[in-house]
C-alpha positions in Angstrom: 72.9 29.4 145.0 72.4 29.5 148.8 69.1 30.6 150.3 68.8 32.9 153.3 66.1 33.7 155.8 66.1 37.1 157.6 63.7 39.0 159.9 63.1 42.7 160.3 60.3 45.2 160.7 57.8 45.6 157.8 59.5 48.4 155.9 57.0 48.9 153.0 53.3 48.9 152.1 51.8 45.5 151.5 51.6 46.0 147.7 55.3 46.9 147.5 56.2 43.7 149.5 54.3 41.6 146.9 56.0 43.4 144.0 59.5 42.6 145.5 58.9 38.9 144.8 58.7 39.5 141.1 61.8 41.7 140.7 64.9 40.4 139.0 68.1 39.8 140.8 69.7 43.0 142.1 73.2 44.3 141.7 74.3 42.2 144.8 73.0 39.0 143.2 69.9 38.8 145.5 66.4 37.8 144.5 63.3 37.2 146.6 62.0 33.7 146.8 59.2 34.8 149.0 58.2 37.2 151.8 56.2 36.4 154.9 54.8 39.3 156.9 52.4 40.4 159.5 51.5 44.1 159.4 49.9 44.0 162.8 53.0 42.5 164.4 55.3 44.7 162.2 57.4 41.7 161.3 58.7 40.6 157.9 60.6 37.4 157.0 62.5 37.4 153.7 63.4 34.2 152.0 66.2 35.2 149.6 68.3 33.5 146.9 71.8 35.1 147.3 75.5 34.4 146.8 76.3 34.9 150.5 75.2 36.6 153.7 77.1 39.8 152.9 75.1 40.2 149.7 71.9 39.9 151.8 73.2 42.6 154.2 74.0 44.9 151.3 70.6 44.3 149.7 68.9 45.4 152.9 71.2 48.3 153.6 70.4 49.7 150.2 66.7 49.7 151.2 67.5 51.2 154.6 66.3 48.1 156.4 68.1 46.7 159.4 67.8 42.9 159.9 67.5 41.4 163.3 69.2 38.3 162.0 70.1 36.5 158.8 70.7 32.8 158.5 71.4 30.4 155.6 68.7 27.8 155.3 68.0 24.6 153.3 64.7 24.1 151.6 62.8 20.8 152.0 61.0 21.6 148.7 62.7 23.8 146.2 60.1 25.6 144.1 62.0 28.4 142.4 
């Protein structure tokens, strides 16, 4: 399945961000590979396993999160 990277403001508490990485795939077929965030800078990068960009958009819309951008990426080392 394709992998996507997106960026947006940090929408949740740190503990919730960590929990997101252990959740199963959602109804849009999206699962978190990892999250990278900086609370001080209010920025979050999501690395997501998803069928397509539209699924990533729906995933974030459901959480009321607006992404600044979403792009499909390739991993040099696949660990999931």
